[in-house]
FIDO-643871 format. One record per residue (C-alpha): residue in three letters; residue number from 1; x, y, z. Coordinates in steps of 0.1 Angstrom, whole numbers, plus 5000, padded with zeros to 4 digits. Example, Ala and Ser with C-alpha at 12.3 -4.5 7.8 and 13.67 -1.06 7.14 Angstrom:
residues 2
r|k|px|py|pz
ALA|1|5123|4955|5078
SER|2|5137|4989|5071
This chain:
residues 253
r|k|px|py|pz
MET|1|1406|0339|0875
ARG|2|1436|0344|0853
PRO|3|1466|0322|0863
LEU|4|1496|0340|0877
ARG|5|1524|0317|0870
HIS|6|1552|0342|0875
ALA|7|1560|0368|0902
VAL|8|1528|0385|0912
ALA|9|1545|0417|0922
ARG|10|1560|0425|0888
HIS|11|1548|0404|0859
ARG|12|1511|0400|0862
PRO|13|1480|0419|0872
PRO|14|1466|0415|0908
LEU|15|1440|0390|0915
PRO|16|1404|0401|0909
ALA|17|1383|0417|0936
ASP|18|1367|0394|0962
THR|19|1356|0361|0945
GLY|20|1345|0346|0978
LYS|21|1374|0322|0977
THR|22|1402|0319|1003
VAL|23|1436|0331|0992
TRP|24|1463|0310|1008
LEU|25|1497|0326|1012
PHE|26|1523|0299|1017
ASP|27|1558|0304|1031
LEU|28|1584|0280|1016
ASP|29|1612|0268|1039
ASN|30|1600|0246|1067
THR|31|1564|0251|1056
LEU|32|1561|0234|1023
HIS|33|1593|0214|1028
ASP|34|1616|0203|1056
CYS|35|1648|0223|1057
SER|36|1663|0205|1088
LYS|37|1678|0178|1066
GLY|38|1704|0200|1050
ILE|39|1691|0230|1031
PHE|40|1695|0255|1059
SER|41|1731|0245|1065
ALA|42|1737|0247|1028
ILE|43|1722|0282|1026
ASP|44|1742|0293|1056
GLY|45|1774|0280|1040
ALA|46|1767|0295|1006
MET|47|1756|0328|1022
SER|48|1789|0331|1041
ARG|49|1809|0323|1010
ALA|50|1790|0349|0991
VAL|51|1797|0375|1018
ALA|52|1834|0365|1019
SER|53|1839|0367|0981
SER|54|1819|0399|0977
LEU|55|1838|0418|1005
GLN|56|1871|0399|1004
LEU|57|1867|0388|1040
SER|58|1879|0357|1058
ALA|59|1854|0329|1063
GLN|60|1851|0336|1100
ASP|61|1845|0373|1095
ALA|62|1820|0367|1067
ASP|63|1800|0343|1089
VAL|64|1799|0369|1117
LEU|65|1787|0396|1093
ARG|66|1761|0373|1077
LYS|67|1745|0366|1111
GLU|68|1746|0402|1121
TYR|69|1728|0414|1090
TRP|70|1703|0386|1093
ARG|71|1695|0396|1129
ARG|72|1693|0433|1121
TYR|73|1674|0432|1088
GLY|74|1658|0397|1085
ALA|75|1678|0391|1054
THR|76|1716|0392|1048
VAL|77|1711|0406|1013
ILE|78|1696|0438|1028
GLY|79|1728|0446|1047
MET|80|1750|0438|1017
VAL|81|1730|0462|0995
ARG|82|1726|0489|1021
HIS|83|1761|0490|1035
HIS|84|1783|0478|1007
GLY|85|1765|0486|0975
ILE|86|1763|0450|0964
LYS|87|1737|0442|0937
ALA|88|1709|0422|0952
GLY|89|1705|0399|0922
THR|90|1742|0390|0921
PHE|91|1743|0383|0958
LEU|92|1712|0362|0958
HIS|93|1725|0341|0930
LEU|94|1759|0335|0948
SER|95|1742|0328|0982
HIS|96|1720|0301|0967
ASP|97|1746|0285|0944
PHE|98|1744|0249|0954
ASP|99|1725|0217|0944
VAL|100|1691|0227|0958
ALA|101|1671|0198|0943
SER|102|1691|0171|0960
LEU|103|1683|0185|0995
VAL|104|1646|0190|0991
HIS|105|1624|0168|1014
SER|106|1587|0170|1019
GLU|107|1558|0151|1035
TYR|108|1544|0122|1015
GLY|109|1516|0131|0990
LEU|110|1521|0169|0993
ALA|111|1509|0176|0957
ARG|112|1477|0156|0962
LYS|113|1470|0173|0995
LEU|114|1475|0208|0980
ARG|115|1452|0199|0952
ARG|116|1424|0192|0977
LEU|117|1428|0227|0993
ASN|118|1402|0250|0978
GLY|119|1411|0286|0970
HIS|120|1439|0305|0954
LYS|121|1475|0296|0964
ILE|122|1504|0321|0963
LEU|123|1539|0316|0975
LEU|124|1552|0344|0997
THR|125|1588|0338|1006
ASN|126|1619|0358|1016
ALA|127|1639|0334|0994
PRO|128|1650|0344|0958
THR|129|1629|0334|0928
GLU|130|1653|0309|0912
TYR|131|1656|0290|0945
ALA|132|1619|0291|0951
ARG|133|1610|0278|0917
THR|134|1636|0250|0919
VAL|135|1621|0238|0953
LEU|136|1585|0239|0940
LYS|137|1595|0220|0908
THR|138|1613|0194|0928
LEU|139|1583|0190|0951
GLY|140|1561|0186|0920
ILE|141|1538|0215|0931
LEU|142|1548|0245|0910
HIS|143|1516|0242|0889
HIS|144|1494|0244|0921
PHE|145|1505|0280|0926
ASP|146|1488|0310|0910
GLY|147|1517|0333|0918
ILE|148|1552|0334|0933
TRP|149|1562|0364|0954
THR|150|1598|0364|0964
ILE|151|1624|0388|0979
GLU|152|1631|0403|0945
HIS|153|1596|0417|0946
MET|154|1596|0431|0981
ALA|155|1610|0465|0974
LEU|156|1592|0494|0990
GLN|157|1603|0530|0985
GLY|158|1637|0518|0971
ARG|159|1644|0494|1000
ILE|160|1639|0456|1004
ARG|161|1612|0450|1029
PRO|162|1608|0412|1035
LYS|163|1585|0395|1059
PRO|164|1576|0405|1086
SER|165|1575|0441|1073
PRO|166|1541|0456|1079
GLY|167|1545|0476|1047
LEU|168|1549|0443|1028
MET|169|1518|0429|1043
LYS|170|1498|0460|1032
GLN|171|1514|0458|0997
VAL|172|1503|0421|0994
LEU|173|1467|0429|1003
ALA|174|1467|0459|0979
ARG|175|1479|0438|0951
LEU|176|1455|0409|0958
ARG|177|1425|0432|0961
VAL|178|1409|0407|0985
PRO|179|1396|0415|1019
ALA|180|1422|0406|1046
ARG|181|1397|0383|1063
ARG|182|1399|0360|1032
VAL|183|1437|0358|1032
VAL|184|1455|0331|1052
LEU|185|1492|0332|1058
VAL|186|1506|0297|1063
GLU|187|1540|0300|1080
ASP|188|1565|0284|1104
THR|189|1579|0317|1116
LEU|190|1558|0333|1144
ARG|191|1569|0369|1139
ASN|192|1557|0368|1103
LEU|193|1523|0354|1114
LYS|194|1521|0382|1140
SER|195|1526|0408|1112
ALA|196|1500|0392|1090
ARG|197|1475|0392|1119
GLN|198|1481|0429|1125
ALA|199|1473|0435|1088
GLY|200|1440|0417|1093
MET|201|1449|0383|1078
ARG|202|1441|0349|1093
THR|203|1470|0328|1103
VAL|204|1481|0291|1103
HIS|205|1512|0282|1122
VAL|206|1530|0251|1108
TYR|207|1547|0239|1139
HIS|208|1577|0216|1137
PRO|209|1594|0213|1172
GLY|210|1628|0205|1157
THR|211|1631|0234|1134
PRO|212|1647|0267|1144
PHE|213|1619|0293|1141
SER|214|1589|0273|1154
ALA|215|1609|0265|1185
LEU|216|1610|0301|1194
HIS|217|1575|0298|1209
ALA|218|1563|0266|1225
GLY|219|1529|0279|1235
ARG|220|1499|0292|1216
ALA|221|1503|0328|1204
LEU|222|1472|0349|1204
TYR|223|1477|0359|1168
VAL|224|1476|0323|1155
ASP|225|1442|0310|1145
VAL|226|1452|0274|1138
ARG|227|1483|0253|1144
VAL|228|1492|0223|1123
ASN|229|1522|0201|1121
SER|230|1515|0191|1085
VAL|231|1505|0211|1055
GLY|232|1484|0181|1045
ARG|233|1460|0190|1074
LEU|234|1450|0223|1058
ALA|235|1422|0208|1036
GLY|236|1400|0206|1067
VAL|237|1409|0240|1081
ARG|238|1388|0272|1078
PRO|239|1406|0298|1099
HIS|240|1385|0326|1085
ALA|241|1351|0310|1092
GLY|242|1340|0313|1128
SER|243|1374|0310|1144
ASP|244|1381|0329|1176
PRO|245|1412|0351|1168
ALA|246|1422|0349|1205
VAL|247|1424|0311|1206
ALA|248|1447|0289|1185
ARG|249|1433|0256|1175
THR|250|1458|0227|1171
VAL|251|1452|0202|1143
ALA|252|1476|0172|1147
THR|253|1484|0146|1121
């Protein structure tokens, strides 16, 4: 298999047809690293400042608009592009213009644990490319990934379609050329896992009780194959082999 070291969606060919190996699609924030220690608040602040400077709004009005576009579209940048004609690349740079590396925290031995996980690994994140690569480099795991698929590569029919867009999930499977049953989405956000399951993928819920998106559902969703509270537990997980799609199995640390 040829390595895909850059963005899968634009710079490299898709993965070859079914090789028999699992393809792991990893979310980034609160999946591969813990955002509760400062990154989310830094992103929120930078995002509001970017809205304010782009539209000449007060800090309070910018914060309200940021939240409204996030609720409506799943990403503030979509509202900025759609309603104000702001260039996506410019806004994404402004909204992540802070010292990312100093705020990155992960579980101990993450690189070693990922190395033990058999199969192809691809990042699938609604974050921008520069931010995603910085986080992976800081974590020391960039080289473990065969591809990086970020929000810059989630355009469908001229519009940005981030997770949990069903169209994005179909596009991902088409580019990978791998049967959906061999693709596993590893995520902390349940609505994204639900969309992946509807596309035929297997799902792993990375559950952190203290983080904002995992806390939206305290029980076991029917579209979750396995729940873990540590990415390091994935080496012993086979969500595509003999799992009952109607029952979520919890693997604790």
